[in-house]
C-alpha positions in Angstrom: -0.1 0.1 -0.1 1.5 3.3 -1.0 1.9 6.3 1.8 -1.2 8.1 -0.3 -3.5 5.1 0.1 -2.6 4.8 3.7 -3.2 8.2 4.3 -6.8 8.1 2.7 -7.7 4.7 4.8 -7.0 6.6 7.8 -10.1 8.0 9.6 -10.8 11.7 9.2 -10.3 13.8 12.7 -13.5 15.7 13.1 -13.9 18.5 15.6 -16.6 18.2 18.6 -18.5 20.9 16.7 -19.2 21.7 13.4 -18.0 25.4 12.6 -18.6 27.0 9.4 -18.0 30.6 8.3 -21.6 31.0 7.7 -22.7 29.4 11.1 -19.9 31.7 12.9 -21.4 34.9 11.2 -24.7 33.9 12.6 -23.7 33.2 16.0 -21.8 36.7 15.9 -25.0 38.5 14.5 -27.3 36.9 17.3 -24.8 38.2 20.0 -25.0 41.4 18.7 -28.6 41.3 18.6 -28.7 40.0 22.2 -26.2 42.7 23.6 -28.3 45.4 22.1 -31.5 44.1 23.3 -29.6 43.5 26.9 -28.5 47.0 26.8 -32.0 48.3 25.9 -33.4 46.2 28.8 -31.0 47.4 31.5 -31.5 51.0 30.4 -35.2 50.5 30.8 -35.2 49.2 34.5 -36.3 51.7 36.8 -35.1 52.1 40.5 -38.5 50.4 41.5 -37.8 47.3 39.3 -34.4 46.9 41.2 -35.5 47.5 44.6 -35.0 44.6 47.4 -36.1 44.1 50.6 -39.8 45.6 49.7 -41.8 44.0 52.4 -43.4 47.0 54.1 -41.9 47.5 57.7 -41.9 49.8 60.7 -38.7 50.9 62.7 -39.3 50.1 66.5 -35.9 50.4 68.0 -32.7 52.5 66.9 -29.3 52.8 68.9 -26.3 54.1 67.5 -26.1 52.7 63.7 -28.6 49.7 64.1 -32.2 49.9 63.6 -35.0 47.1 64.2 -38.0 46.6 62.4 -41.2 45.0 62.4 -42.8 43.7 59.4 -46.2 44.5 58.8 -48.6 41.7 59.1 -50.4 40.2 56.0 -52.4 37.5 57.7 -54.1 36.6 61.0 -51.4 36.7 63.5 -50.3 33.3 65.4 -50.3 34.5 69.1 -46.7 33.9 71.0 -44.8 32.8 67.9 -43.2 36.1 67.0 -39.6 35.7 65.7 -36.3 38.1 65.9 -34.2 37.5 63.0 -30.4 38.3 63.6 -28.4 38.5 60.4 -24.7 38.5 60.1 -22.6 41.8 60.2 -20.7 40.7 57.0 -23.7 41.2 54.9 -26.9 43.1 54.8 -30.5 41.8 56.1 -32.0 42.1 52.6 -31.2 38.8 51.9 -34.0 37.5 53.9 -36.4 39.6 51.8 -34.6 39.9 48.4 -37.6 39.7 46.0 -41.2 39.6 46.6 -41.6 36.0 45.0 -38.6 34.7 46.8 -38.9 36.5 50.3 -38.4 34.4 53.4 -39.9 37.0 55.4 -42.8 36.9 53.1 -43.5 33.3 53.6 -43.1 33.8 57.5 -45.8 36.7 57.5 -48.3 34.5 55.1 -48.2 31.8 58.0 -49.2 34.4 60.5 -45.8 34.7 62.3 -44.8 38.2 63.7 -41.2 39.0 62.3 -39.0 41.4 63.8 -35.4 41.8 62.2 -32.2 43.7 63.0 -30.3 46.0 60.3 -26.8 46.5 61.8 -26.0 49.3 59.8 -22.7 50.7 58.8 -20.2 51.1 61.8 -18.1 54.4 61.6 -14.6 55.0 62.9 -16.3 55.4 66.3 -17.3 52.0 66.6 -14.2 50.2 65.9 -13.8 49.2 69.3 -17.1 47.3 69.5 -16.5 43.8 70.5 -18.8 40.7 70.0 -19.8 41.3 73.4 -21.2 44.7 72.7 -23.3 43.2 69.9 -24.4 40.3 72.2 -25.1 41.6 75.5 -25.7 45.3 74.4 -27.5 45.6 70.7 -29.1 42.2 71.1 -30.2 42.4 74.4 -31.8 45.8 73.8 -33.6 44.7 70.8 -35.0 41.4 72.5 -36.2 43.6 75.4 -38.0 45.7 72.9 -39.6 42.6 71.2 -40.6 41.0 74.9 -42.2 44.4 75.7 -44.0 44.9 72.4 -45.3 41.2 72.5 -45.9 40.9 76.1 -43.9 37.9 76.7 -41.1 36.9 78.9 -39.4 35.0 76.2 -39.0 35.4 72.5 -38.1 33.1 69.6 -34.9 33.8 68.4 -33.3 33.2 64.7 -29.7 33.4 63.8 -28.1 33.4 60.2 -24.6 32.5 59.7 -22.4 35.1 61.9 -25.9 36.1 63.3 -26.4 32.5 64.5 -23.1 32.4 66.6 -24.3 35.9 68.1 -27.6 34.4 68.9 -26.2 30.9 70.1 -24.1 33.2 72.6 -27.1 35.2 73.6 -29.3 32.2 74.4 -26.5 30.9 76.5 -25.9 34.1 78.5 -29.6 35.1 78.6 -31.5 31.6 78.5 -34.3 33.2 80.5 -35.3 35.5 77.4 -35.2 32.7 74.9 -38.3 30.6 74.1 -36.9 28.8 71.1 -33.5 29.2 69.2 -33.1 28.7 65.4 -29.9 28.3 64.0 -29.6 28.7 60.2 -26.2 27.9 58.2 -24.3 28.9 61.3 -20.8 27.8 62.0 -20.5 26.3 65.5 -17.4 24.1 65.3 -15.1 26.0 63.6 -12.8 23.3 63.4 -15.2 20.5 62.2 -13.8 20.4 58.9 -10.4 19.5 60.5 -11.9 16.7 62.7 -13.8 15.2 59.4 -11.4 16.0 56.5 -13.1 13.9 54.1 -16.3 16.3 54.1 -14.3 19.2 53.0 -13.1 22.5 54.3 -14.2 25.9 53.5 -12.1 28.7 52.0 -12.4 30.8 54.9 -11.9 28.2 57.3 -8.5 27.6 55.5 -7.5 31.1 55.3 -8.5 32.2 58.6 -6.5 29.7 60.1 -3.4 30.4 58.0 -3.2 33.9 59.5 -0.5 34.4 62.4 -1.6 36.4 65.4 0.4 38.9 63.9 -1.3 39.2 60.7 -4.6 39.8 62.4 -3.5 42.3 64.8 -1.6 44.1 62.0 -5.0 44.2 60.0 -7.1 45.5 62.7 -4.6 48.2 63.9 -4.0 49.4 60.6 -7.4 49.4 59.3 -9.5 49.8 62.2 -12.8 49.0 60.7 -12.7 45.7 58.3 -13.9 47.6 55.1 -16.7 46.2 53.3 -15.2 45.9 49.9 -12.3 43.8 51.5 -15.1 41.7 53.3 -16.7 41.4 50.0 -13.4 40.2 48.1 -12.8 37.6 50.6 -16.2 36.1 49.6 -15.4 36.5 46.0 -12.1 34.7 46.2 -14.1 31.4 47.3 -15.0 30.9 43.5 -12.8 33.5 41.8 -13.3 31.7 38.0 -17.2 31.5 38.5 -17.3 35.1 39.9 -15.6 36.1 36.6 -17.9 34.1 34.4 -21.1 35.3 35.6 -20.5 38.8 34.2 -19.8 37.3 30.9 -21.0 34.0 29.8 -23.6 33.5 32.6 -24.8 37.3 32.0 -25.1 36.6 28.3 -27.3 33.7 28.8 -30.0 35.7 30.6 -30.0 39.0 29.0 -33.2 38.4 26.8 -34.9 37.2 30.0 -36.5 40.1 32.0 -37.1 37.6 35.2 -33.6 36.4 35.2 -32.1 39.5 34.7 -33.9 41.4 37.3 -32.9 38.6 39.6 -29.4 38.7 38.8 -29.3 42.5 39.6 -31.1 42.5 42.7 -28.6 39.9 43.7 -25.7 42.1 42.7 -27.0 44.8 44.4 -27.0 42.9 47.7 -23.6 41.5 47.0 -22.1 45.2 46.2 -23.5 46.6 49.7 -21.2 45.0 52.1 -20.9 46.8 55.4 -17.5 47.4 57.3 -17.0 45.4 60.3 -15.8 46.5 63.6 -12.0 46.0 64.2 -12.5 44.3 67.6 -15.2 41.9 66.3 -12.7 40.8 63.4 -10.0 40.2 65.7 -12.2 38.0 68.3 -13.7 36.2 65.2 -10.4 35.4 63.9 -8.5 34.4 67.1 -11.2 33.1 69.4 -13.7 31.4 66.8 -11.7 30.3 63.6 -8.4 29.5 65.2 -9.5 29.0 68.9 -12.5 27.3 68.4 -13.7 28.4 71.7 -17.4 28.4 71.2 -17.9 24.6 71.0 -15.4 24.1 73.5 -17.4 26.6 76.1 -14.2 28.4 76.5 -15.4 31.6 74.6 -15.8 34.7 77.4 -17.9 37.6 76.6 -18.1 40.6 79.1 -16.4 38.6 81.8 -18.8 35.6 81.3 -18.2 32.4 79.6 -20.7 31.3 76.9 -21.7 27.6 78.1 -23.7 25.8 75.6 -24.8 23.6 78.1 -27.1 26.6 79.4 -29.3 26.4 76.3 -32.1 24.2 77.5 -34.8 25.7 75.3 -35.6 24.0 71.8 -33.2 24.1 69.3 -33.6 24.1 65.6 -30.3 23.8 63.5 -30.7 24.2 59.9 -27.8 23.7 57.4 -27.4 23.9 53.7 -26.4 20.9 51.9 -24.2 22.4 49.5 -22.8 25.0 51.6 -19.1 26.1 50.9 -19.1 29.2 53.1 -20.0 27.1 56.3 -18.9 23.5 55.9 -21.7 21.0 56.9 -18.8 19.5 59.4 -18.9 22.9 61.3 -22.6 23.4 61.6 -24.1 19.6 61.7 -24.0 16.9 64.4 -24.5 19.4 67.3 -26.7 16.9 69.2 -25.7 16.6 72.8 -23.7 20.0 72.5 -26.4 22.0 74.0 -28.2 21.7 77.6 -31.5 20.7 75.7 -33.2 17.3 74.8 -35.4 19.0 72.3 -32.8 19.3 69.4 -33.5 19.0 65.5 -31.2 19.3 62.5 -32.5 20.0 59.2 -30.8 19.8 55.8 -31.9 22.2 52.9 -30.8 21.9 49.2 -28.7 24.5 48.0 -25.5 26.7 49.3 -25.2 29.2 52.0 -27.1 31.7 50.2 -29.3 29.5 48.2 -30.8 28.6 51.6 -32.9 31.9 51.7 -33.4 32.4 47.6 -33.3 29.0 46.2 -36.3 27.6 44.5 -35.7 24.0 46.4 -34.8 25.4 49.6 -37.6 27.9 49.9 -40.3 24.7 49.5 -38.4 23.6 52.9 -37.2 26.4 54.8 -40.2 28.6 55.9 -42.6 25.5 55.9 -40.5 23.7 58.2 -39.7 26.6 60.4 -43.4 27.4 61.0 -44.3 23.7 61.6 -41.3 23.5 64.5 -42.3 27.0 66.0 -46.0 26.0 66.2 -45.6 22.3 67.4 -46.7 21.7 70.9 -44.0 20.8 73.2 -43.8 19.7 76.6 -42.5 22.2 78.8 
């Protein structure tokens, strides 16, 4: 067989896609059309279209930069099941009420739950010396007392989210006589849980925080005072740098001709870009005592001269974790039975990630209904 016949006998390598000049020109024309249409849509959206946290609410308490709001009821109220929601300092509370059709707050209101929430505001240089105890035994305690007085009860239902869950856990341990039920959502409790169970994966934040030296942390706080919001935001973006780059190009192109998806994207970006600063001393404690020292789960955390002992949490506890969470690994929030002083302990996994817990379609079908059922269930006390 000649070389020519051998070459002819070989199979011709084919590209995985059929690219032709005509097809490439059509795709380019479609892209130009889509970009033009997307630009028109973006220019047509109003401030009202892009608004987030639109559930009507009234301010019922203020102190320094913080505000507490009560949502206006939308259904017949269930007496005795009001909830105070405590969000994290590293993000804004609007995540619980991002859009009207995927609002966790609205779902609770529709079931007759009276909802209060705290807006921690944006600390100035004057607040750089605030500690975790100032938030827990100061601001949070004052908010709890206002809710108790307004609702005419001795104990309230407290719901903490992420960092706010840590604050709520500390509060329930220090002030158990003021808490009827404790709900924790995507909350880190065992900050070294990913070390003890490495096969379940570690979070970027955990690895980064433990890699810092005490000198690094002190230098950061002493130099900056408050940790700037953009720095906090950047640290979260670095958990998925490639995904956070492509979402502004490939992902965005895919939704330019879908108003609903495009508005959802823009509202989420609005929330993401609004990162408040964090008081320097809170940052110092958060890294040293929790991420590095893991003092909360060990009952060694001291706030205001008092030890936070989880065994003092004797009220019912509902601990909710996100099955796909990469911010707070499941190993850091799951498996807490026996850690608290209560026998009435329930764990609930919801589909999705850290933020998807509150805005994801699958999670929304589970989260609010499960909380309402748990809150309204009769218990032996």
